[in-house]
C-alpha positions, 0 to 999 in steps of 0.5 A, spaced: 539 621 945 544 618 948 551 621 946 555 615 945 549 612 941 549 617 936 556 618 935 556 610 933 550 611 929 553 617 926 560 613 924 556 608 921 553 613 917 559 616 915 562 609 913 556 608 909 556 615 905 564 615 903 563 607 901 558 610 896 563 615 894 570 618 896 568 625 899 571 631 903 569 633 910 564 639 908 561 634 903 560 629 908 557 634 913 552 637 908 550 630 906 548 627 913 545 634 914 540 633 909 537 628 914 540 628 921 542 634 925 550 634 925 555 640 925 563 640 923 564 639 931 562 633 931 564 630 924 570 632 923 573 628 930 569 622 927 573 622 921 579 624 924 578 617 928 576 613 923 582 615 919 587 613 924 583 607 925 585 605 918 578 605 916 579 611 911 585 613 907 586 620 905 588 624 899 588 631 896 585 634 890 586 640 887 580 645 886 579 652 883 578 655 889 585 655 892 587 650 897 586 642 896 581 639 899 582 632 903 578 627 901 576 620 904 576 614 901 574 607 905 579 602 906 577 594 905 577 595 913 572 600 913 568 596 909 568 590 913 566 594 919 561 598 915 558 591 914 559 589 921 556 595 923 549 595 919 548 588 921 548 590 928 544 596 927 539 591 923 538 586 928 538 592 934 532 595 930 528 589 929 529 588 936 526 595 938 521 594 933 519 587 936 518 591 943 514 597 941 511 594 935 513 599 930 509 605 933 513 611 934 507 616 933 503 614 940 
């Protein structure tokens, strides 16, 4: 898959899972890795970029294991971007399914 396309899809997925609940970086990776082949070298740069774009804010939470964890929380701007991305994604998928007839096993 084209790297830029994959990064855009991952961006939407990251926004989506953090919209469900605040998460720390490794938790995001674990959640996405259940369904998508991802690693920290891909996810952490996206988290930093989305935070710099004010789509997330961060806060630290103490753990019993030592160093505090940085949690990501979606902002209103992030929720707006997520909704726009989901609308675009649904429209894109609809077009693809119209072209290929929903058949991927051929």
